[in-house]
N, C-alpha and C positions, 0 to 999 in steps of 0.2 A: 565517516571518521571511525577509525578503529579505537575501541576503548581499552583501557588497561585491564588486564585479567583480574577478575574478582573471584577469589577462592570459594566464596560462599555460594556462587551461582550454581555449580553442578549439584551439590547436595540439595539445594532448594528445588531444582528441576526434578531430581529423582524423587523427592518427597511429595510432589504435586502432579501426579499423572492425570488427574481429572481436569487440570487447567491447561496443560501443555503436552504437545506431542513431539516426540523426537524421531518417529518413524512415519512421516506423513505419506510415504509411498503406499501404505496400506489403506488409505482413506478415499480414493476416488469414488464419487457417488454416494458417500456415506457421511459427509460432513454434518448434515443436519442432526445426526444421532448424537453429536457432541453438545447440542444446545437444548435448552428447556423447551423452546418452541421452534417449529419449522417456519422460518422467515427468510426474506431475501438476504443473500450472503454477500458480504463486502470484504475484500482482501486488501490489506496494506502490505506492499512489498518493501521491506526495509523500514522497520518501525522505530529504530533508535531506542530511546528509553520509554517510549509509549505514551507521551502526553497527548498526541493527536488521537490515537486509536481508542484510548480509555475515555477521552472526552466525547468522542463520537458515539461510543457505546452507551454512555450515560444520556446523551441528548436524543438518541434514537433507539428507544427500547423495542421498537417494532422492526428492527433489523438485527441480523447476526453479523458479527465482525470477527475477522481473523487477523492477528498480528504475526507477520512472517519476518524472522530475523536469522541471519547466518552467524552472528556473533553470540556466543554463549553468555558473555557478560551483559550485553545489551538486553537480550531476552530475559535475563535474570532480573534486571531492573523492572521490566514490565510485569514479570511474574510477582514480584514483591507488591506491586500496586494491586494486581488482581487478587492476590491472597487476602489483602485488606478489604478490597471493594466487593469481591465475590459477584461480579457482574454476570448474570445468567446468559447474556448475549455476547460474550467475549471468550474466545479461545486463542491460545498461543501456539506457534509452530517454530521449532528450531530447525531451519532448513534453508535451502538455496533457491533464490529467485530464478535461477536458470533451469530449474527442474519442475516448473509448474504443471506441465502436462503429465508428469508422473504422480503429482499430488491430487489433481482434480480431474473429474470427468468432463467431457465436452459440455459446454453450456451450464456448468454448475454454479458459476459465480455471476452476480448481478453487477458488481462494480469493482474496479481496481484503483487503488491510490498509490501514487509514486510521489513521495515527499522528500525533497532535498537529497536525491540520489547522488552518488559519487560521480562527478562530471567526467572523469577519465579524459583529461584534456589533450593528451598526446594522440596523434593520428593513429599510431600503431595499436592503441588500446580501444579504438572505436567499437569493436565488437563486444566490449564489456559494458557499454552504456546501456542502461535499462530501457532506452527508447530506440535502440538499434533494431533493425528489421527482424532479427531472429527472436528477440523478446516480444516485439509487437505480434508476431505470429503466434506465440504462446498465449498472450492475452486474448487474442481473437478466438483461439481454440477453447479456452475455459469460460469465456464470457457468453452470457445469453445474447440473443439477437439484439435485444434492446440495451445491452450492457454499455456502460460508460467508463472511460479511462480518464482519471483526473491526475494531472501532473503539476507539481509546484517546485520551484527552485529559486535560488538567489543568483544563479550563474547564468548570465546573459548568453554566453556562448553555447551552453548546453540547451538553453531554451530555444535559441534560434535553430540549433541542430535538430532538436526534437520536432519543431514545426515542420521542417523540411522532410525529416524522416517519416513522420506521420502522413504528411501530404503525399509523399511518394508511395506510401502504402495504401493510398486511397481512402484515408479516414476523413470523416466530416467533423469540423470544429463547431461546437456549440458555444464556446466562450474562449476568448483569448484576452488576457489581461497583463499589462506590463507594470502595474502598480496595485497589487491586491489590496493593500491597506488603505488606499484612497479610491477604491473602485466601488461606486454605489451599487453595482450589481452583486456585490459579495458582502452583504451585511452580516452574514453568519459565519464568517471565516473562522475555522478552528486552527489554532497554531500548533506547531511542533515546538519542542524546547529550543532548538537551533533557530527557528524562525523568530521566536520572541526576542532572543538576544540580538540577532542580526538586525531586525527591524527597529529595535530601540536605538540603535546607532545610526539610523537614517537610511539603511540600505533598502533598495527596491526588491520586492518579491514578485516573481512572474508566475502566472498560472494559466493552464489551458484545460479545457474539458473537450474530449473528442470521443467519437464512437465509430465503430466499424460499419461500413455501409452494406450490411447484409440485407437481402430482400426481406421486406416485411418488418424491418426493425421499427420498434415503437419507442416512445419516450420512456426513459428510465423512471420508475416510480420510487 
């Protein structure tokens, strides 16, 4: 969902270079330098206003997190939270999810989160879906052998498409849920802003966790 332009976002971004990067193409292999500690690195592609990624960073101080957003206004909202919270294990990126292999070195990332991505329902827009095969190839390139991809959506059509796309790509599913909020396997579900509003109205949330079947892949820690 495209947000209304917020004129305060650009000045805030310019004033906080220690919290956010606008030239991530200079960073492959160097992301750990942006954090207080060298820890497993997790990336959310399309972070919205940041409720999920900031909560994850607070719950998991032993992991480093990156929030990637293409919309300046959206990343501005996350940055406002980070300026207040000063989480040492969270960094922000203003960038494009289609350029991950220019932002990260091979095997640099431990886990990728895709939360409520644009479904692009028209067939002619299939290549824009974040679970299309070209995006899957990018995730495989930047993830460690044990790396996991977690995908969550309220759109059943996109969920079914993603299952087929990942299966055709040879991925292995660790979890498939068609009702996250009533699934006993997911007691620690962290919500996005959109998810909270949608589920309060009774809508079902779908989630899958999958990994690439590279030789010697181990369980994600």
